[in-house]
N, C-alpha and C positions, 0 to 999 in steps of 0.2 A: 589436594584436594579436586578432584573431576568434577563435569559439569557437562558430561556424555550428551546433552541435550542440544550442544548447540554447532556439532558439525558440521553443518553448511552455513553458518556465519558468515559474512562474504568476507573480512580478513584476518579472523583467526580460526585456526581449527584444535579442536579440542583444548580447548585454554586449561591449563593447569597453575598451579601455584609456580611461580619463577623458580628459576636455578640459584640454588643457595650460594655459589663459589660467583656469581657473576652480580643481579642487580637483587638477590636476596629474593627470601620465601613470601613474594606480595601476590596479589590478586584478589578472588573475592571467592565467598560460597553462599547459596540457596539454601539458607535454613530449614528444617523442617516445618516451622510456622509461614513461613514465606518471607520474613525478615532476611536481609542480606547483609553479611560481613564482609566488609573489604578490610585490603591490608595494603597499606600504599608507602613506596620509598621517599621520603624528602628530609634527606639527613641534614638540609640547612635552613628548611621553611620554619616559621613561626606558626604558620596556620594551615590547616588541609580539610578541607570539605566537600562531602558528596552536594552538588548541586540538582534540584530537579524543578527545572524553570524557575528557581527563587526561592523554593522550598528547599532550607540548608541543613546538613547532618555535619555535626563537626565529628571531625577524627582525634581521636587522641594520641599523644606522642607515645612510642613505645620502643624497644631497648633497638639499635643497629641503626638508629635514622626511621625507623618503622612508624608508620601511622595506622591505627587500628580503630574501628567502629562497626555501630550495628546502624542499618538503615530501613525504615520501614516504609517499603517507597508503593505498598501495592501491588496487587496483581498482573499479570500481564507484563506486555514488551514495554519497557521503560528507557527513555534517552537519559542519560545524566551527563552532567557535567562534572570533572573531577578540578577542584580550585585549589592551587596552591597561592597563598599569599596574595590571595584576590582575582590570580590571573587563572584562565581556565589553560587546563593541560590535557593532552590527548595520552591517555594511558595505554601503554601496547599492552598490559597484563591486564585488561578486559578486553570482551568484546568491543569489535570495532562495526557501525554502520554508517550508512549517508543519510543524514537527515539536517534540514535547517542550512542547507546551503553549504556543509562543508562536513567531512569525517567527524563522526559521534560515538563516545562508549555508549554503550546501554547495557541493561541485562533483561534476561527471559523468565519471569517469576511463573512458574507452572498454575494454569486455575483448573480449580477442581470442578470436573466436569465437563473442562472443553478437551477433554485427551482426542477430540478429534483432529489436533493439528500437531499430534505426536507424531516422534520417527519413528515407524514402527516396521517390521515385517511383513509387507503385503507387496504387489507388485509395484513398481514406483515409474511412473514416466521420465522424459526427459526436458532439460533445457536446453536451448540451444540459439548462442548469441549468434544474430544475423548485421550484414551493413547492408543498406540500401543509399542510393545517391536520389536526395531530395532534387525537387524542381523548384521548390519553395524556398528552402534555403541557400541552395547552391552546392551542398555538401553533402559527405557522406553522414547518414545517421545510423542510430543502432538501436535494433528492438532484439527482444528476450521471444522466443516462440517454445510454450509448452506442450507438446505430444503425450498421448495418453500412452497409459504400460503396452496395451497392444496395438500401437500405432499399427495402420499396414497402407504403405503408400500406394496402394490399389484401390481403397475404399477413397471417398471422399466425405469431410468433414466440415459443420459449421463453425464457426470462430468468433470467441469472444474477443473485442481489443479492448483492454483492461489497463487504467492510466491511474498512475500516482498523481501525488500531490507538488504543490508547489515547495523545490529547495532539493526534492528527492531525484531521481531519476530510474530508467529503467531496470534497477536491481530490485528496488525496495519491496515489491508484490514477491518477489520472491523468497530473499533472506528475510527482509521483515515482516511481509505478511504471510510466509510459510505457503505460498497460493498452490504450489506444487503438493505439499504434504496433504492440504485438505483435499484439493481434488483426489490425488491417489487414494485416500480413504472415502472420500464420498463413492467414486469409482467402484473400489473397492465391495461397498455397502449395496451397490446397485441403485443408490439414489440419485446420480447426475447422469446425463446424456456426456457420449465422449464426442469430444470437442478438440481443437486446438483455442489456445487462448494467448494472443499478440500482446505484449508489453512493451511497447516505445517510449522513448526520452522525450518527454512535453516538455521540457524547458530549452525547448528551440526560440530561436533568436533569427526575425527574416532579416533581409539587407536595409529595411527601412527603420529596423530596432524596434518593431512592434510588438507587444507581449506575448508571450509563450498561448494566453488564451487565447488570444485570436490567431497566432499562425500555425500550432497545431492542427485544428482540424483541416486546415488546409492540407498540411502533412499528410494526416490522416486520409484525403479523400483523394489525391493527387500521385501519393507516393506510395505510401504503407500497403493501402488496399491491394492497388493493381500488384505491387512488390508479393504479398504474399501469395495472392492469385494466380502469378506466374511460376510461383517456386512451391507451391505445396498444393496437393488434392483437396479441394476446399470447394463445397458447395456455396455459388453464387448468388442465390437470391435472396433477398430482403430476411424472410423468414429464418434462414440460417445465418444470419448478420448479427451480432448485437453489437452493444458499445457500453462499458461502464467505468467509473474511475471514483478518486478519494477527493475530498477537498477542490483542490484546483482542477483536477482530471475529472472530478463532478458536473463541473461548470462547462468543460473542454466537451464534454459526453452532450450535456444539456444543448450546448449551439451546434453542434454536430449533426446530434440525432433530429432536435425539432428543425432543423432547415433544410434534412434533408431526409423526410419519413419514407420515402422511395428506397433507403439504400436500407435500412435497419428495422425491423420488426422488435427488438427488446433494447431496453437502456435501462440503466441503475445508476442512481447517485449515491453515492455513500458519505455521510457527512457532506450532504449535496445542497448545491446551488442550482436551482434553476436560472437567477441570474444573477449577476455579479455582485459581489458583497461589499465592493467599494463605490458604488453611487447607485442613485435610482434614475436613470435615463432609460427611455424607452429603448429595448433591445429586439432586432429584426426577428431572431428567433424564436422568440414568443408569439409571434401572429398564428401560427398554427392553432395557438390555446384559443383563439377565437372562434375556432370551426368545431366545436365540440364532435360532430359527426364523423369528420375527416382524423380528428384525432382518435378516438377507437376504433377507428378502420386502420390507422397506419401503426400500431404497438397491441403486439398481444401482451404485453408487459410493460408499463413504465412504472419505476422501482426508486422508491426514495428513503432512505433508511439513515438513522443518527444517534448519535450518543447522547443519554438524558443531561447528562454534564457538559455538552459541548459548549464552548465558548461563543459559537455562534447560533446558540439555539434558537434566540429572537429574528433570528435572519432567516431560520428554517420556519418558523411562526407565520411569518411575511409572506413567505413563498406558499404554506397553509391555505394563508387567505386568498392568493392569488388562485389556488387550483380551488379553491371552493367558489370563489367568485366566480371562475368560467366555466365550473360545472364540469370539469374534465374527470375521467376515472383514473389515478393516482394509487397504487400499494405503498402506503406508509408506515414504517416501521420503525422502534425504536431499542434500540438496545443501553445494557448499563454501561457506562464511563464516559469520558470526554473524546477530544478532537486526535487520536490516538491508535496507534496499530492496532491495540486489543478490539477496540470495536471495530477497525475497517477488517477483521480476520472473520468477525461475527458476522460482517454482512454480508462478507463474499462467499461466508459458508450458508448463509441465509439465501441469496442469490442463485447459486450457481443451480442446485436441485428444480430450480422455477422456470429455468429457459430451454429453448429449441424442446419444448414439448408441444404437442397436439393436443 
């Protein structure tokens, strides 16, 4: 049984049920109604479960040491844990991504009406892995650079710096967020401007062990932007530079763009924190909100979006109150879903057509 929609998953290519003469006929299948059938080999196990962050589906023992069952996980991208006798097991016959600070199994269940992230026969851009020396961390760091299908080194392009969340890395937006697929489709439809999209590893640490939320904005300013501008044909004024991110990446975006409005004309916070979600201390980057006129002059778009079922929704509502109190103009959007990739795909699909517009 094939699942051809996963051809660009990070560690599994064209997954299929396993070889019968080795580990047996195990794997998964997305059924027509969106539920998922699992078959896992665990011949000596007493209990095998599919764990969706605490929501458990028991599999039943079958012949030849197999365990089978059907789980209703909902639609979209879903991280899962395979539990064998209570222990988390990474299954090589299920797609593997990276999240929660570890390799993770997942399934990706098509969402009716959201075929804009499907892998289709249209012109596709490229994603290149690049390495750059960071003066902030003192070591080589990684970024991925998306270039559009008609990329021409003789032209100059605007740049979006796009960040992942805590416990993830630079591959997240490509493999789990379908960034390339979404941008390619929007470009094919004439719905967005051609641009470069740069995705850095935001889980960096400085020499004094400061948090990634504090260190990465310095990496962006001192190292990543100069590297991109030295190696790619890009426009370097603020109106052709944007930054966006999800969860931790949204807070990194808030700190970076509000502290340096002279460098960024567009900002996007997905499941987005204007302020640190772990405390209520005054934060220097929020001082720009005290000057309503300067804020309005600084950004053509300051975008906030989140899922209606997000576990941090109360924090977002507190930020709503701050925005109302300061009287600044930000675009706020909501989408169905929680703190997950299905929502963040909707955010980027909505955000990309709005930036770098006159």
